[in-house]
N, C-alpha and C positions, 0 to 999 in steps of 0.2 A: 504494500500500500504506500509506504513512504517513498519507494522508488518511483511510483506512478505520480505522486504529488510533485516530486522534484522535476520529473520529466515535463509535466504540464506547466511548471513555472518557467520553463525555457532554459533551465540549467541542464548541463550534461550530467550532473551528479558528482563529477570528480572533485568539484570545488567544495562540496559540503557533506559528502557521505563517504565514510570509510567502507570499502567493499565488505559485504557480509562475511565472506570467507576469512578475510584478514581480521575482522572484529571478533570472530569466534575463536580464531587460532591464537591470537596474542595472549589472552588470559591463560590459556592452557600452557603455552610455551614458558610464560613467566611464572607460572605456578603461584599466583597471587595468594598470599596468606593473611597479611595485615598491612596497614600503612596507608599511604596515599597513592592513588592512581591519578596521574596528571595527563591531560591532553591539551597541548598548546594550540592546536587548530581544531577546535571542538566540533564545528559544523552542526549537525543535528544530534550529536552525542551517541551515535551508534556504538563506537568503541567503548565508551564509558558504560553504556547500557549492558553490553555483553560482559564487561568486567564486573559490574554489579551482580548480574545473574550468576556468573561463575562463583563469586564470593558467597552469595546467598546459598547456592546449592552445596557449597563446601563448608558452611558454617564459619566463614571468615568475616572479620570486621574491617571494613575499608572506608576510606574517605575519598570521595570523588571530587576532583577539581578540574575545571576546564576554562579555556578562554576562546573567544571567537570574535572575529572582526565583523561578521554579519549579525547584527542585533536580532534579526527575526529568526534566524536559524536555531538559536539556543532554546526557543520556546517549544520545539518539538520534543526535546529530551524528556520532560516530565511525562509526556504521553507515552513514550517508549517504556518507561519503567514504573509507571504509576507512582508518582513522586511521594505519595503518602506513606509508602512502605520503604523508603530509602533509609538505610542504617544511619548514615551520616552524609549529608550533602554539603560539600565545601562550596567555595565561591565559584559561581558560573557567571562570567562577565563577558560583555562585548567590549572590544577595544575601541 
């Protein structure tokens, strides 16, 4: 659904969405246990959303922090992870 919305907005997707395969793979490779997960080019937050899911499934406590130059893109993130259930949400800012 998110990919469709980005496509309809006239974007290619490369500038605001981490490919799903990469977003799923990174938390596994990093074996996130605790601490802060930072994404300096946040986009829609797909990478942080998968990091959050991985941490939740593995009983880990993490803090999510991201920055994004596109102020509108960051508002998709709470929808992706249902923000009310976030363990600890750090600063999500638009530059």
